N, C-alpha and C positions, 0 to 999 in steps of 0.2 A: 756235801755230808762225806765225813771221813769214815770208811768202812774198815772192818778187820780182814785180812787174809784168812781163809778157811782155816779152821782147827790150830789156831794159833790164839795164845791167850794175849789180852793187852798187855803192855810192859813199857816202863820208860824207856825211852833212848836218847835221854838229854846229852850224855856225855860218853863217848865211846873212844876209848884210848888205845892207839896203835903201840903195840909193844913187840919190839925185835924178837923173834923166836930164837935167834942165835945168842941172846942176852940173858943168861939164867939169874944173874942178878936182879936184873928190871923184871924179869917174870916173876921172881919171888916178891919183889916189892908190890907189883900190882894188886896182889891181893888184898893189901890192906887199904886201896885208894878208894875215895868214894864216888867212883864212877857207875855209871848202871853198867856198862860191859866193857869188854877188851877184844880188840881185834888182833889177835896173835900172827905176825907177818913174817910169811916165808919170802916175800918178793923183794921190793925196793930196797928193805933194812938189810939184807942179805946178800953177802959178796957170792958171785957165781960159784966160786970154790968152797964156798961155807954151806952150802943146801944142805947135803946130806947130815951134816953135823948139827944145822937148825932143826930138823926134822926129829933127829934123835933125843934132842934137849929138850923139845916141846913136848915129845911124847913122854918122855919121864915126868917133865913138870905135871902135864895134865893128868897123867895116871896117878900123882900124888898129891895135889894142891886142892884145896879147899875153897872155890870161888865165892862161897857165900851167896848162891844164889844168884849172882850176876852172869849176865848173857856171855857165853864164849863163841867168839866168831874166828875162824881161822882164815885169813888170806893166802889164797896159794898163787903160784905162778900161773900167769895166763896159759891159755889151753894149747897155744902153738908153739909151748917152750919145751926142752927135753926133760923138765923137772914136774911137769904137770901129773903124769902119772902116778908117780911116786908120792908127791903131796894128796892126792885123792886117797892112796891107798892108806895113809896115815889118818885122813878124814873118815874114812870108814871104819878104821879100826878104834880111833879115839871117840869119835860121834860127837862133836861138839852141836852148841845148837845152831849154828849158822855156816855156811863155806862162803867167803867172799870172792867173786871172780873179777881179775883187773882188767881193764880195756876192752869188756863185755861191747861188743858191734854189733853181733848176728843172731838170731833167733837159734842157729845151729850151735852156737856157744853155750847156751842156757842147755840145749837138748843132751849136749857131750858132758856138760858139767853133771847134769841130773843124773845122766847113766852111771856116770864114773863113782859120783858119791853116795849113792845106794838111795834107799828112800827114807832114810831119818834125817837128816839137818835140812834145815831151809835153805834157799838158796838167796844169796844176796848179789847184786852188780854192781860194778864200778862204772860209772858213766864218766870218763874222762878223756875222750876224742872228738872231735869234730862229728865223725860219722857216728859214734854212740848218741850224741844230743839229737843229731837228725833221726836216729832210730828208736830213741827212748820209749816213745808210744808203742812202738809195734813190739820191743822188748818186754814192756810191761803187759799188755795185753798177751802175747803168747805165752809169758812166765808164769802166770796165775795159774794155768794147769800144771805147772812143774813144781809150783811150791815156792815161786818168786815171791819173796816176802819185803825185800827192801831194797832202793835205790840209793847208791853213794856217789856224790858227786866228788871227782878228782880234779883240781885246778892246775895242777903244776904241769901236768902233760897237753890239758887242753891251752893253756898259756902259750905253751911252747910251741905247739902245732899251729894255733892262731896268730902266733906273735904279737900277742897282746902283752906289752910291757908289765913286768908286776908292780912298778913304782905309781902306777895310775889306779890303785885301789880296786875295786869291784864293780866300778860304774858300768864298765864295756862288757860285763858279764853277766849281767841282772839279766837279760832278755834270755840268755842259756840257762840259767839256773831256775828262772821261772818255766822254761819249758820242760825241762827235767821233772820240776814240782807238779805239773799239770798232767804230766803222763804219768807219774805215781799216783796222783789221787784219783786220776780217770779210771785207773783200775783196782783201787782198794789198797795201793803199797804205802809203805811208810819212805821217807825219803831224808837222807842224812845230809847236812851241809859239809863243805870240803874243809880240810885242815887249813890253819894259818902257822906259816912258817917262823914267823918271830915270835917264840914264845915268852920273849921278855918285854913284848909290847903288849902289857896287858888293857891298856887302854883301847888300843885298837882293836884288840880281840873281843872284849866285850862291845865294841860298836858294830863288829862284825856279826856277833852272836844275836845282838838286837835286831840286826838288818835280817839275818837269817829267820828268826822267829816271826818277824813281819812278813817275810816271802812265804810263810809255809811250812819251814823244813820242821822236823820232829826233833832233831839234835844236831849235835856237830861231832865229826871226827876229830880228835885230839892227839898231840905230839908229846905233851909234858905235862905233868901232873900240875902245874901250876894253872894251867887252863881250865880245871875241872869244875873250880867253884862258880865263876862266871858263867859256863854252859849250863850248870845244873840250873842256875838263878834266873837265866832269860830263857830256856827252853822247857823250865818247869811251871806249872800253874801257880798264879800268887793266890794269897789266901782270898782274894775278892773274887776272882775266877772260881774259886773251889765252891765258895758260898753260893755265886750265882748259879753255877750247876745245880747243887743242893735245890735250889729255889726252884728252878725251872722244873727238874724232877718232882719235887712236891705238888708245884702248881698244876701240872698235867696228871697228877694221880690223885688229886681231889675228886669227889663224885660230881661236883658241877660242871667240870671240864671233860667228864668223859665222852662227849659227844661232839667236842671242839676241835678244831684242828689250828686255832688262833685264840690267844687269851691276851688280855692286855695286863701288863705288869708293871707297876708304878710307871705307868705312862708309855711306856715300849711295847711294839706289838711282837710276841713272842708266837713262833710257829712250832707247831708239833715236832717239825723236822728236827728243832733244835734240842728236843729230846734224847735223841739217839747221839748227837754230839756230847751231852753233858753226860750221859750214862756212860759213855766210853770214857771219858776223863776221871768219871768216879771209880770205874772197875779199874782203871790203872792204879788208882790211889790205894785201892783195896789189897791189890796184889803186889804193891811195892814193898 
């Protein structure tokens, strides 16, 4: 059963587009995109010599922009870099919905992030190294007390460090992806699938979205607006799934089901535990 992180409202995270903090034009365009959230990036997409400028641009943008209720996540530089402290000073001043830590590997990384970010934003962690995959469950377990809300898979670094060639698709990565999903679900966290680098290959991207949804991911990190439609479609509920959720809630709300844990619905056995899943989906719809 999927559970909610404490004190966080349910919301769709089907499509989370990464936007370079150094690029004001891209930042301004992002507010009109039909995505569920934006990951404002201070890390990989910003050159070492432009980190301070990127922070200034992002500060100005977030102070003036209307994000229309969409989720704002700031990806900071990793905790062992010289930019981490100033990135977190920006986070504390701006107070985004969440702060995303790249290359999270140790519980100490999360403690340091929470201490530097203050009590406000949720914590997100990128799982993008072999050690991070192996410690994902430990990070998720310890992170729940620190406000960790979401794990985000990063495959570019993972491919590099494991030497899995990119031309082979994701067949050899599936066990690691599922390990991250399992860690997230064991501790009530959401989990986001990795970016697809070739934004021109929309058929290949759609196949990745279908695979990611089947593996249990909540959504996908994106690098181009052309990827939003497919991510929303594959990671969002279909009309049939919404209708089924409503029917399950209604069936168990009926007086005759008050003392039942299992009911027969159109020849299928439905357990009461499915009500929580259905209610969670419907709560996302009501708040979207």
